[in-house]
C-alpha positions as CSV (number, residue, x, y, z in Angstrom):
1,X,93.3,74.3,88.3
2,X,94.5,77.0,90.6
3,X,96.4,79.9,89.0
4,X,99.1,80.0,91.6
5,X,102.8,79.3,91.9
6,X,102.5,78.5,95.6
7,X,103.6,75.1,96.8
8,X,101.0,73.2,98.7
9,X,102.7,70.3,100.3
10,X,100.8,67.2,101.2
11,X,99.8,66.7,104.8
12,X,101.2,63.7,106.7
13,X,98.7,61.3,108.1
14,X,98.5,60.3,111.8
15,X,101.4,58.8,113.5
16,X,99.7,55.5,114.4
17,X,99.1,54.9,110.7
18,X,102.7,55.7,109.9
19,X,103.8,53.2,112.5
20,X,101.5,50.6,111.1
21,X,102.9,51.2,107.6
22,X,106.5,50.9,108.7
23,X,105.7,47.6,110.5
24,X,103.8,46.1,107.7
25,X,106.8,44.8,105.7
26,X,108.3,43.1,108.7
27,X,105.1,41.2,109.2
28,X,105.1,40.1,105.6
29,X,108.5,38.4,105.8
30,X,107.9,36.4,109.0
31,X,107.7,32.8,108.1
32,X,104.1,31.8,108.6
33,X,103.3,28.1,108.9
34,X,100.9,27.0,106.3
35,X,97.3,26.0,107.4
36,X,96.5,22.4,107.8
37,X,96.6,20.7,104.4
38,X,93.9,18.1,103.8
39,X,95.2,14.8,102.6
40,X,92.7,15.1,99.7
41,X,91.7,18.6,98.7
42,X,89.0,17.2,96.5
43,X,87.2,15.9,99.6
44,X,87.4,19.0,101.8
45,X,85.9,22.5,101.2
46,X,88.4,25.2,100.6
47,X,89.0,28.5,102.4
48,X,86.5,31.4,102.2
49,X,87.3,34.5,100.1
50,X,88.8,37.6,101.6
51,X,89.1,41.3,100.9
52,X,92.4,40.8,99.1
53,X,93.8,38.0,97.1
54,X,96.7,36.5,99.0
55,X,99.7,34.5,98.0
56,X,99.8,30.8,98.8
57,X,101.2,30.3,102.2
58,X,103.9,28.2,100.5
59,X,105.2,31.3,98.6
60,X,106.6,34.0,100.8
61,X,108.8,36.4,98.7
62,X,109.9,39.5,100.6
63,X,111.8,42.7,100.3
64,X,115.0,43.0,102.3
65,X,116.4,44.6,104.4
66,X,113.5,45.9,106.6
67,X,112.8,49.1,108.6
68,X,115.0,51.2,106.3
69,X,114.8,55.0,106.7
70,X,117.9,56.0,104.6
71,X,118.9,53.4,102.1
72,X,117.4,50.6,100.0
73,X,115.1,47.7,100.3
74,X,115.8,45.2,97.5
75,X,113.4,43.3,95.3
76,X,113.7,39.4,95.4
77,X,114.7,39.0,91.8
78,X,115.4,35.3,92.2
79,X,111.8,34.7,93.5
80,X,110.1,36.3,90.5
81,X,109.1,35.0,87.0
82,X,108.3,36.9,83.9
83,X,109.2,40.6,83.8
84,X,106.6,42.5,85.9
85,X,107.5,43.1,89.5
86,X,104.5,42.8,91.8
87,X,103.7,46.2,93.4
88,X,104.4,45.0,96.9
89,X,107.8,43.7,95.9
90,X,109.0,46.7,94.0
91,X,112.4,47.8,95.4
92,X,112.4,50.9,97.6
93,X,115.0,53.6,98.0
94,X,114.5,56.0,100.9
95,X,116.2,59.3,101.9
96,X,114.1,60.0,104.9
97,X,111.5,57.3,105.3
98,X,108.2,56.8,103.5
99,X,106.1,60.0,103.1
100,X,102.4,59.6,103.9
101,X,100.3,62.1,102.0
102,X,96.6,62.7,102.0
103,X,95.5,62.4,98.4
104,X,92.8,65.0,98.9
105,X,95.4,67.6,100.0
106,X,98.0,66.6,97.4
107,X,99.1,69.2,94.8
108,X,101.6,69.6,92.0
109,X,102.8,73.0,91.1
110,X,104.3,73.9,87.7
111,X,106.1,77.3,87.8
112,X,109.2,79.2,86.9
113,X,109.8,80.1,83.3
114,X,106.1,79.6,82.3
115,X,103.4,81.9,81.1
116,X,100.8,80.6,83.6
117,X,102.0,79.1,86.9
118,X,99.6,76.3,87.7
119,X,98.8,74.0,90.6
120,X,97.0,70.7,90.0
121,X,95.2,68.5,92.4
122,X,95.4,64.7,92.0
123,X,91.9,64.6,90.6
124,X,92.9,67.3,88.0
125,X,95.9,65.3,86.9
126,X,93.6,62.3,86.3
127,X,91.4,64.4,84.0
128,X,94.1,64.7,81.4
129,X,94.6,62.1,78.8
130,X,96.5,59.2,80.3
131,X,99.3,56.9,79.1
132,X,100.0,53.4,80.2
133,X,103.6,52.1,79.7
134,X,105.9,49.4,81.1
135,X,109.2,50.8,82.4
136,X,112.0,49.6,84.7
137,X,113.3,51.8,87.5
138,X,116.8,51.2,88.8
139,X,118.7,53.0,91.5
140,X,122.0,54.3,90.2
141,X,123.8,52.7,93.1
142,X,122.4,49.2,92.3
143,X,125.2,46.7,92.5
144,X,127.5,48.7,94.7
145,X,128.0,46.1,97.5
146,X,128.5,43.3,94.9
147,X,131.2,45.4,93.2
148,X,133.0,46.5,96.4
149,X,132.6,43.5,98.7
150,X,131.4,40.5,96.8
151,X,130.5,37.4,98.8
152,X,129.6,33.9,97.5
153,X,126.4,33.9,99.6
154,X,125.0,36.9,97.8
155,X,121.6,36.3,96.2
156,X,120.4,38.2,93.1
157,X,118.4,40.3,95.5
158,X,121.6,41.3,97.3
159,X,123.5,41.8,94.0
160,X,121.1,43.8,91.9
161,X,117.8,44.0,93.7
162,X,117.5,47.8,93.4
163,X,115.6,47.5,90.1
164,X,112.0,46.7,89.3
165,X,109.7,46.7,86.3
166,X,106.1,47.8,86.4
167,X,103.2,49.0,84.3
168,X,102.8,52.7,85.0
169,X,99.8,54.9,84.2
170,X,99.7,58.7,84.3
171,X,99.9,62.0,82.4
172,X,102.9,63.0,80.3
173,X,104.9,65.9,81.7
174,X,104.8,67.6,78.3
175,X,101.0,68.0,78.7
176,X,101.4,70.0,81.8
177,X,104.2,72.1,80.4
178,X,102.0,72.9,77.5
179,X,99.2,73.9,79.8
180,X,101.5,76.2,81.8
181,X,103.2,77.6,78.7
182,X,106.8,76.7,79.2
183,X,109.0,79.4,77.7
184,X,111.4,78.6,74.9
185,X,114.3,80.0,76.9
186,X,113.8,77.2,79.5
187,X,116.3,74.3,79.1
188,X,115.8,72.4,82.4
189,X,113.1,71.5,84.9
190,X,113.8,71.1,88.6
191,X,111.7,68.3,90.1
192,X,111.2,68.2,93.9
193,X,109.6,65.6,96.1
194,X,107.3,66.2,99.0
195,X,109.0,63.9,101.5
196,X,111.1,65.0,104.5
197,X,114.3,64.7,102.4
198,X,113.0,67.2,99.8
199,X,115.0,65.3,97.2
200,X,115.3,67.4,94.0
201,X,117.0,66.9,90.6
202,X,117.5,69.0,87.5
203,X,116.2,67.3,84.3
204,X,116.8,68.3,80.7
205,X,113.8,69.9,79.0
206,X,114.2,67.6,76.1
207,X,113.5,64.6,78.4
208,X,110.6,66.3,80.1
209,X,109.0,67.2,76.7
210,X,109.5,63.6,75.6
211,X,108.5,60.4,77.4
212,X,108.6,61.8,81.0
213,X,105.5,60.8,82.9
214,X,103.8,61.7,86.2
215,X,102.5,58.3,87.3
216,X,99.6,57.9,89.7
217,X,99.0,54.2,89.1
218,X,101.2,51.1,89.2
219,X,100.2,47.7,87.9
220,X,96.6,48.8,87.7
221,X,96.3,50.2,91.2
222,X,97.3,53.5,92.9
223,X,101.1,53.8,93.2
224,X,102.2,52.2,96.5
225,X,103.1,54.6,99.3
226,X,106.8,53.5,99.4
227,X,107.0,54.2,95.6
228,X,105.6,57.7,95.6
229,X,101.9,57.8,96.3
230,X,99.9,59.8,95.3
231,X,102.1,60.6,92.3
232,X,105.7,60.3,91.2
233,X,107.9,61.3,88.2
234,X,108.9,58.5,85.8
235,X,111.9,59.1,83.5
236,X,112.3,56.1,81.3
237,X,115.9,54.9,81.2
238,X,117.2,57.5,83.7
239,X,118.6,57.0,87.1
240,X,116.0,56.0,89.7
241,X,116.8,58.9,92.0
242,X,115.7,61.3,89.3
243,X,112.2,59.7,89.2
244,X,111.2,61.8,92.1
245,X,108.6,60.3,94.4
246,X,105.8,62.2,96.1
247,X,106.3,64.8,93.4
248,X,105.2,68.3,94.6
249,X,106.6,70.8,92.1
250,X,108.2,71.3,88.7
251,X,110.2,74.5,88.4
252,X,111.0,75.4,84.8
253,X,114.5,76.9,84.7
254,X,117.2,77.9,82.3
255,X,120.2,76.0,83.7
256,X,120.8,73.1,86.2
257,X,119.9,74.0,89.8
258,X,123.1,72.3,91.1
259,X,121.3,71.2,94.2
260,X,122.7,69.0,96.9
261,X,121.4,65.8,95.2
262,X,123.3,66.5,92.0
263,X,126.6,67.8,93.4
264,X,127.4,66.2,96.8
265,X,125.5,63.1,95.6
266,X,125.0,61.3,92.3
267,X,128.4,62.4,90.9
268,X,130.8,59.7,90.1
269,X,134.6,59.8,90.7
270,X,136.9,58.4,88.0
271,X,140.4,57.0,88.0
272,X,141.9,60.2,86.5
273,X,140.7,62.4,89.4
274,X,137.7,63.8,87.5
275,X,134.1,63.1,88.2
276,X,131.1,62.3,86.0
277,X,128.1,64.5,86.5
278,X,124.6,64.3,85.0
279,X,125.2,60.7,83.9
280,X,121.5,60.2,83.6
281,X,121.1,57.2,81.4
282,X,121.4,53.7,82.9
283,X,123.7,51.4,80.9
284,X,122.8,48.0,79.5
285,X,122.9,45.3,82.1
286,X,121.8,41.8,82.9
287,X,121.8,39.3,85.7
288,X,121.2,35.6,85.9
289,X,118.5,35.0,88.5
290,X,118.7,31.2,88.3
291,X,120.6,29.1,89.0
292,X,121.9,31.5,91.7
293,X,122.6,31.4,95.4
294,X,121.1,29.9,97.5
295,X,119.9,27.4,94.8
296,X,121.5,23.9,94.6
297,X,121.3,21.8,91.4
298,X,120.1,18.3,92.2
299,X,122.2,16.6,89.5
300,X,123.6,16.7,86.0
301,X,121.3,17.2,83.1
302,X,119.2,19.9,81.5
303,X,118.8,23.1,83.5
304,X,117.3,26.5,82.4
305,X,119.5,29.5,82.9
306,X,117.2,32.5,83.2
307,X,117.5,36.1,84.1
308,X,116.7,39.7,83.3
309,X,118.3,42.3,81.0
310,X,117.5,46.0,80.6
311,X,118.9,49.2,79.2
312,X,118.3,52.9,79.5
313,X,119.0,53.4,75.8
314,X,115.9,51.7,74.5
315,X,115.5,47.9,73.8
316,X,117.6,44.9,74.6
317,X,118.5,43.4,71.3
318,X,120.4,40.3,72.4
319,X,121.6,38.4,75.5
320,X,124.5,35.9,75.5
321,X,125.1,33.3,78.1
322,X,128.5,31.7,79.0
323,X,128.9,28.5,81.1
324,X,132.7,28.6,81.0
325,X,133.6,31.9,82.6
326,X,133.3,33.9,79.4
327,X,135.6,31.8,77.2
328,X,132.7,31.1,74.9
329,X,129.2,32.6,74.5
330,X,125.9,31.2,73.3
331,X,122.8,33.2,72.2
332,X,120.0,33.1,74.8
333,X,116.3,33.2,73.9
334,X,114.4,36.4,74.5
335,X,111.2,35.3,76.3
336,X,108.2,37.3,75.0
337,X,108.9,40.8,73.6
338,X,111.7,43.2,74.4
339,X,110.1,46.5,75.3
340,X,111.9,49.8,75.4
341,X,113.2,50.8,78.8
342,X,111.8,47.6,80.4
343,X,113.1,44.4,81.9
344,X,113.5,41.7,79.3
345,X,113.4,38.0,80.3
346,X,116.0,35.6,78.8
347,X,116.6,31.9,79.1
348,X,119.1,29.4,77.9
349,X,118.8,25.6,78.2
350,X,122.1,24.2,79.6
351,X,123.0,20.6,79.8
352,X,125.2,20.4,82.9
353,X,127.8,17.6,82.9
354,X,128.2,17.7,86.7
355,X,131.5,19.5,86.7
356,X,132.3,22.9,88.1
357,X,131.1,25.8,85.9
358,X,130.9,29.5,85.9
359,X,127.7,31.1,84.5
360,X,127.6,34.6,83.0
361,X,125.2,36.7,81.0
362,X,126.0,39.6,78.6
363,X,123.4,42.1,77.4
364,X,123.4,44.0,74.1
365,X,121.1,47.0,73.3
366,X,119.7,48.4,70.1
367,X,122.4,51.1,70.0
368,X,125.2,48.5,69.8
369,X,126.3,48.9,73.4
370,X,127.5,45.7,75.0
371,X,127.7,45.1,78.7
372,X,131.3,45.2,79.8
373,X,133.4,42.6,81.5
374,X,134.4,43.2,85.1
375,X,137.9,43.9,84.0
376,X,136.8,46.4,81.4
377,X,134.6,48.1,83.9
378,X,137.3,48.4,86.5
379,X,139.8,49.8,84.0
380,X,137.4,52.6,82.8
381,X,135.6,53.4,86.0
382,X,138.1,52.5,88.8
383,X,137.7,51.0,92.2
384,X,136.2,54.2,93.7
385,X,133.3,54.5,91.3
386,X,130.0,54.9,93.2
387,X,127.2,54.6,90.6
388,X,126.1,52.8,87.4
389,X,127.5,49.3,88.2
390,X,126.8,47.3,85.1
391,X,129.7,44.9,84.7
392,X,129.0,41.3,83.8
393,X,128.1,39.2,86.9
394,X,129.1,35.5,87.4
395,X,127.8,32.6,89.3
396,X,129.9,29.5,90.2
397,X,128.4,26.0,90.2
398,X,130.3,23.5,92.2
399,X,130.5,19.8,91.4
400,X,127.9,19.1,94.2
401,X,125.5,21.6,92.6
402,X,125.9,24.4,95.1
403,X,125.7,27.9,93.5
404,X,127.5,31.0,94.7
405,X,128.0,34.5,93.5
406,X,131.3,34.8,91.7
407,X,131.6,38.6,91.4
């Protein structure tokens, strides 16, 4: 470990590789016709193995939209099962494109109010004791378009696709702060990314000394380039923008830095003319992922209503489902275990009578917080709110089985 406070930024790779990476998602979503299917697969030898396991050609989930430099690429929530988001389908939020960093030149500097400024290479980070934990990441702007301009033809991907859930492996930030000797006068840590946006956020020391993690692996493999390779910050339950990707430095400070990304951005106007600032924790939220647009129910009878719930305050304790626009609620089943700061799968078996219906889900977390109705949310947050959209969503089912987003 180098005894230096200097910041050694990662070196970008060659332009052809950058172009190749930017084109890769587009190729993934082009509809590829399946190979010839033998009439009896028991009579015909199968395909040879390849360097990577591929999805069946009949399954083509994809991120959308594509070729984003500033904005979001959403995860196809309605195409997924369980709770873990495949690494290549994890949502992306970009401020100036995807940084390409040579892992052999990567470094992370811890400096500021410390006894020993330190700079760590990627290999040195991996020599510390590691932790593996499952956490969701959610962009604080997730749900903005569904709140402001709802349309019946919105899919769950369009509505709330800026959240994903993965298994992360890395080193706790507290370990590095202990190595550097963070001073007791320090109350905050400024985290800065090594991309062209130089995104930075001030994070309370209490969080950094708690469950904050520097992740270098995602779902058992190195973190994907679009999600912060070689290493990113993970702050369980906090806004996604604070989970700095391509993390290059941690500056230990005594007060918030009041940088561009926590003043001009990520502050939230309220109806009374004031604004919320440092609203770090993501509120409890849920979304039905099926039935949902563009699905069409084939007829009356039993149908599973399934979806995801999550909270930045710990564990989901309960999910309710309504099939009558919120007039009555039924307890949904939690599928598997509800982990802290992670997506939780729920399901409810619904016997549809073939008449029009409106489906809703409502999440509760272990603190007693309950996901608000759209009317409650509008009253408290106002029409101009810009972040933390966690109102109850609805899906309409017509008599012919067509499903649309209801707002």
